[in-house]
C-alpha positions in Angstrom: 70.7 -53.1 -79.9 69.2 -56.5 -80.4 65.8 -56.6 -82.1 62.6 -56.7 -80.1 60.8 -60.0 -80.0 57.0 -59.7 -79.6 56.7 -63.2 -78.2 57.6 -63.9 -74.6 60.2 -66.5 -73.8 59.2 -69.8 -72.3 60.3 -68.6 -68.9 58.4 -65.3 -69.2 55.3 -67.1 -70.4 55.5 -69.5 -67.5 55.7 -66.7 -64.9 52.8 -64.9 -66.7 50.7 -68.0 -66.6 51.5 -68.6 -62.9 50.5 -65.0 -62.1 47.3 -65.4 -64.2 46.4 -68.6 -62.3 47.0 -67.0 -58.9 45.1 -63.9 -60.0 42.1 -65.9 -61.1 41.9 -68.4 -58.3 43.2 -66.3 -55.3 42.9 -62.6 -56.0 39.8 -62.1 -58.1 37.4 -63.8 -55.7 38.5 -61.4 -52.9 38.8 -58.2 -54.9 35.3 -57.0 -54.2 35.5 -57.8 -50.5 38.8 -56.0 -50.2 37.4 -52.9 -51.9 34.3 -53.0 -49.6 36.0 -53.7 -46.3 39.5 -52.3 -46.8 42.4 -53.7 -44.8 45.7 -55.1 -46.0 46.0 -58.3 -48.1 48.6 -60.0 -46.0 47.6 -63.6 -46.7 47.4 -62.9 -50.4 50.9 -61.5 -50.4 52.3 -64.5 -48.5 50.8 -66.8 -51.1 52.3 -64.7 -53.9 55.7 -64.7 -52.1 55.6 -68.5 -52.1 55.6 -68.4 -55.9 58.4 -65.8 -56.1 56.3 -62.8 -57.1 57.8 -60.5 -54.5 61.3 -60.9 -56.1 60.8 -61.3 -59.8 63.8 -59.3 -60.9 66.0 -60.3 -57.9 69.1 -62.6 -58.2 68.4 -66.2 -57.3 71.3 -66.0 -54.8 69.2 -63.6 -52.7 65.9 -65.5 -53.0 64.5 -64.1 -56.2 63.4 -65.5 -59.5 65.9 -63.6 -61.6 63.3 -63.5 -64.3 63.9 -60.0 -65.6 62.0 -56.8 -66.2 59.8 -58.1 -69.0 58.6 -61.0 -66.8 57.9 -58.5 -64.0 55.8 -56.4 -66.3 53.8 -59.4 -67.5 53.3 -60.5 -63.9 52.1 -57.1 -62.7 49.6 -56.8 -65.5 48.1 -60.2 -64.7 47.6 -59.6 -61.0 46.3 -56.0 -61.5 43.7 -57.5 -63.9 42.2 -59.2 -60.9 43.0 -57.0 -57.9 44.7 -53.6 -58.2 45.0 -53.2 -54.4 47.2 -56.3 -53.9 49.3 -55.2 -56.9 50.3 -52.0 -55.2 52.1 -53.9 -52.4 53.6 -56.3 -54.8 55.0 -53.6 -57.0 56.5 -51.5 -54.3 58.0 -54.4 -52.5 59.7 -55.6 -55.7 61.0 -52.0 -56.1 62.5 -52.0 -52.6 64.2 -55.4 -53.2 65.7 -54.1 -56.5 66.9 -50.9 -54.9 68.8 -52.8 -52.2 70.2 -55.2 -54.8 71.4 -52.2 -56.9 72.7 -49.8 -54.1 73.0 -51.9 -51.0 76.2 -53.4 -49.5 76.5 -57.2 -49.5 75.6 -57.2 -45.8 72.4 -55.1 -46.5 71.4 -57.4 -49.3 71.8 -60.6 -47.3 70.0 -59.0 -44.3 66.9 -57.8 -46.1 66.4 -59.0 -49.7 65.7 -62.7 -48.9 63.1 -61.5 -46.3 61.4 -59.3 -48.9 61.3 -62.2 -51.3 59.9 -64.9 -49.0 57.4 -62.6 -47.1 59.3 -62.5 -43.8 59.3 -58.7 -44.0 55.7 -58.9 -45.3 56.5 -56.3 -47.9 58.8 -53.3 -48.3 57.7 -49.7 -48.6 59.1 -46.4 -49.9 59.0 -43.4 -47.5 59.8 -40.6 -49.9 56.8 -38.2 -50.2 55.9 -35.5 -47.6 53.1 -33.1 -47.3 55.2 -30.4 -48.9 57.3 -32.6 -51.1 55.3 -34.8 -53.5 56.2 -34.3 -57.1 59.3 -32.3 -55.9 61.2 -34.6 -53.5 63.9 -32.0 -53.2 61.5 -30.0 -50.9 61.6 -32.7 -48.2 62.2 -31.6 -44.5 62.7 -35.0 -42.7 66.2 -34.9 -41.3 68.8 -37.5 -40.3 71.3 -36.4 -37.7 74.6 -38.2 -37.4 75.6 -39.5 -34.0 78.4 -41.7 -32.5 76.1 -44.7 -32.9 74.7 -44.0 -36.3 71.8 -41.7 -37.2 68.7 -40.2 -35.7 65.6 -39.6 -37.9 63.1 -36.8 -37.2 60.2 -35.8 -39.4 57.2 -37.2 -41.2 56.2 -38.8 -44.4 52.8 -39.0 -46.3 51.0 -41.4 -48.6 53.1 -44.5 -47.8 51.7 -47.6 -49.5 51.6 -50.6 -47.2 52.6 -48.4 -44.3 50.5 -50.4 -41.9 52.2 -53.7 -42.4 55.6 -53.2 -44.2 58.5 -54.8 -42.4 61.1 -52.6 -44.1 61.1 -49.0 -45.2 63.4 -47.1 -47.5 63.4 -43.6 -45.9 64.7 -40.5 -47.5 66.0 -37.7 -45.3 68.2 -34.6 -45.3 71.7 -35.2 -44.0 73.2 -31.9 -44.9 72.5 -28.3 -45.5 73.0 -28.4 -49.3 70.1 -26.9 -51.1 67.7 -28.9 -53.3 68.4 -32.6 -53.8 72.1 -32.6 -53.0 71.7 -33.0 -49.2 69.3 -36.0 -49.4 70.3 -39.6 -48.3 68.4 -42.9 -48.1 68.2 -45.3 -45.2 66.9 -48.8 -44.6 64.6 -48.7 -41.5 63.0 -51.9 -40.2 59.3 -51.5 -39.3 59.8 -52.3 -35.6 62.4 -49.5 -35.1 61.6 -47.5 -31.9 60.6 -44.0 -32.8 58.9 -45.0 -36.1 55.2 -44.3 -35.7 52.6 -45.5 -38.2 49.6 -43.3 -38.7 46.0 -44.3 -39.5 45.2 -45.4 -43.1 43.7 -42.8 -45.4 40.1 -43.2 -46.6 40.5 -43.3 -50.3 38.4 -43.3 -53.5 40.1 -46.4 -54.8 42.7 -49.1 -54.0 40.9 -49.6 -50.7 42.6 -52.9 -50.1 46.0 -51.1 -50.1 46.7 -49.2 -47.0 48.1 -45.7 -47.4 49.4 -44.1 -44.2 51.5 -41.3 -42.8 54.7 -42.1 -40.9 56.4 -40.1 -38.2 59.9 -40.3 -36.9 60.6 -39.2 -33.3 64.2 -39.5 -32.3 64.2 -42.7 -34.4 67.7 -44.1 -33.9 69.2 -46.4 -36.5 72.7 -47.8 -36.9 75.4 -46.7 -39.3 74.6 -49.8 -41.4 71.2 -48.3 -42.3 72.7 -45.8 -44.7 72.0 -46.9 -48.3 74.9 -46.2 -50.7 76.7 -43.0 -49.7 75.7 -39.9 -47.8 74.1 -37.4 -50.1 73.2 -39.9 -52.9 69.6 -40.4 -51.9 68.0 -38.3 -54.6 69.8 -40.3 -57.3 68.6 -43.5 -55.8 65.0 -42.3 -55.7 65.0 -41.1 -59.3 66.5 -44.4 -60.6 64.0 -46.4 -58.5 61.1 -44.4 -59.9 62.2 -45.1 -63.5 61.7 -48.8 -62.8 58.6 -48.1 -60.8 57.0 -46.4 -63.8 57.2 -49.7 -65.7 55.4 -51.3 -62.8 52.7 -48.6 -62.7 52.3 -48.8 -66.4 51.8 -52.5 -66.1 49.3 -52.0 -63.3 47.3 -49.5 -65.2 47.2 -51.8 -68.2 46.0 -54.7 -66.0 43.3 -52.5 -64.5 42.1 -51.5 -67.9 42.1 -55.1 -69.1 40.1 -56.1 -66.0 37.5 -53.5 -66.7 37.3 -54.7 -70.3 36.9 -58.3 -69.1 34.0 -57.3 -66.8 32.4 -55.3 -69.6 32.5 -58.2 -72.0 31.1 -60.5 -69.2 28.2 -58.0 -68.8 27.4 -58.0 -72.5 27.5 -61.8 -72.6 25.0 -62.0 -69.7 22.5 -60.5 -72.1 21.3 -57.8 -69.6 22.8 -55.0 -71.7 23.0 -54.2 -75.4 23.9 -56.9 -77.9 27.5 -57.5 -78.8 26.6 -56.7 -82.4 25.4 -53.2 -81.5 27.5 -50.3 -82.7 27.9 -48.8 -79.3 29.4 -52.0 -77.9 31.6 -52.6 -80.8 33.0 -49.1 -80.8 33.6 -49.3 -77.0 35.4 -52.6 -77.4 37.5 -51.5 -80.4 38.6 -48.2 -78.8 39.4 -49.8 -75.5 41.3 -52.7 -76.9 43.3 -50.5 -79.3 44.3 -48.0 -76.5 45.3 -50.8 -74.2 47.3 -52.6 -76.8 49.3 -49.4 -77.5 49.9 -49.1 -73.7 51.0 -52.8 -73.6 53.6 -52.3 -76.4 55.1 -49.1 -74.8 55.3 -50.8 -71.4 56.9 -53.9 -72.7 59.4 -51.8 -74.7 60.4 -50.0 -71.6 60.8 -53.2 -69.7 62.8 -54.8 -72.5 65.2 -51.8 -72.6 65.7 -52.1 -68.8 66.3 -55.8 -69.1 68.9 -55.2 -71.9 70.7 -52.6 -69.8 69.8 -49.8 -72.2 68.7 -46.3 -71.2 65.0 -46.6 -70.4 64.0 -43.4 -68.5 62.4 -41.8 -71.6 60.6 -45.1 -72.5 59.4 -45.7 -68.9 57.9 -42.2 -68.7 56.1 -42.7 -72.1 54.8 -46.1 -71.0 53.5 -44.8 -67.7 51.9 -41.8 -69.3 50.2 -43.7 -72.0 49.2 -46.7 -69.9 47.7 -44.7 -67.0 45.8 -42.1 -69.2 44.6 -44.8 -71.6 43.4 -47.0 -68.8 41.5 -44.1 -67.1 39.8 -43.3 -70.5 38.9 -46.9 -71.1 37.4 -47.4 -67.6 35.4 -44.2 -68.0 34.2 -45.1 -71.5 33.1 -48.6 -70.3 31.2 -47.1 -67.3 29.4 -44.7 -69.6 28.6 -47.6 -72.0 27.1 -49.7 -69.2 25.1 -46.8 -67.8 23.2 -47.3 -64.5 24.4 -51.0 -64.4 27.9 -49.8 -63.7 26.9 -47.9 -60.6 25.6 -51.0 -58.7 27.5 -51.9 -55.6 30.2 -54.5 -56.3 30.4 -53.7 -60.1 33.9 -54.5 -61.2 34.1 -51.8 -64.0 33.1 -49.1 -61.5 35.8 -50.4 -59.1 38.4 -50.3 -61.8 37.5 -46.7 -62.6 38.1 -45.7 -59.0 41.3 -47.8 -58.7 42.9 -46.7 -61.9 42.8 -42.9 -61.3 45.8 -42.8 -59.0 48.0 -44.4 -61.6 48.2 -40.9 -63.2 49.5 -39.6 -59.9 51.9 -41.9 -58.1 55.4 -42.7 -59.3 55.3 -39.2 -60.9 52.2 -37.5 -62.2 51.3 -37.3 -65.8 52.6 -33.8 -65.8 56.0 -34.9 -64.5 56.1 -37.6 -67.2 55.5 -34.9 -69.8 58.4 -32.9 -68.4 60.7 -35.9 -68.4 59.8 -36.8 -72.0 59.8 -33.2 -73.3 63.2 -32.4 -71.7 64.7 -35.5 -73.2 63.4 -34.7 -76.7 64.6 -31.1 -76.4 68.0 -32.3 -75.3 68.3 -34.6 -78.3 67.2 -31.8 -80.6 69.8 -29.4 -79.2 72.5 -32.1 -79.5 71.6 -32.7 -83.1 71.8 -29.0 -83.9 75.3 -28.7 -82.4 
């Protein structure tokens, strides 16, 4: 394994700086309005697509930047620092593009990946969770029935990010009677497919500028070319996608925590709160910065391992666990330090606290991450004993 370099390459630094500039000039001025009014940041996403941010780790031949997993993590952190809601759509769409690059046929890649990268599909979305199958996807009930013309989907999904506007869904469904995860397959379903019904967006505590909707499939007919990889391989696709997704969520949580810290420092500098030299402020700054730096290092390590082609499941779960829980603690600590000032309408620290909580839930809850990490450590221990 090559040694880890703590300094980004010129290409990684350039993408990070591009993302930072877009976050500062485009996303930050709109973040409070998106939180207040809700909706979907379609125009923001189109602007980000023009700079390649919807296909960071996608081959150039398919319209991406081919910049790697570390650059992707740096980008996600920067935009989450300004607007966590927009970051959700960016992260999921990048995941969809990577999944198709990894598991799709050349025809599927050419048909969909360039449209995800340039914004023609608006964004991509994952349709995995159901009301009875969240942390345990093996419990899903949506079915895909094989026909002479392809497949027919029937069932429902819940909590689909960007469900209102996504132009392409990766949909998981049962295609066989095998128990557990063995009978699950994945399909590429365009958003305008007859029989696909988008539900009303959920009213949420945070991430109000990211639409989260149910989906229903009523005799939704798709062609044979919609099957992703082979029949019965869907669960494997989902788990591998979530490994990479956890790097994205760790990066998002880190960015939200840094955004809260930025806002807190700005409040102190305004002079309306305690002085920067006060012990309360210094301790809040020290604890917050230390926790977020630890999260940053774990997240970049996981991204680096992925980029090098090394096993990164364990590292990604550690990164997601540390980053999400640290960011939640940091945002809570800063709200407490600000006192009543943090509760005013439009306060960025309060918004960050509401936005960051879900990072401990989606892409696998903190409890799931502990299971993944603990099982891996136990497996290594048993292997060493034998």
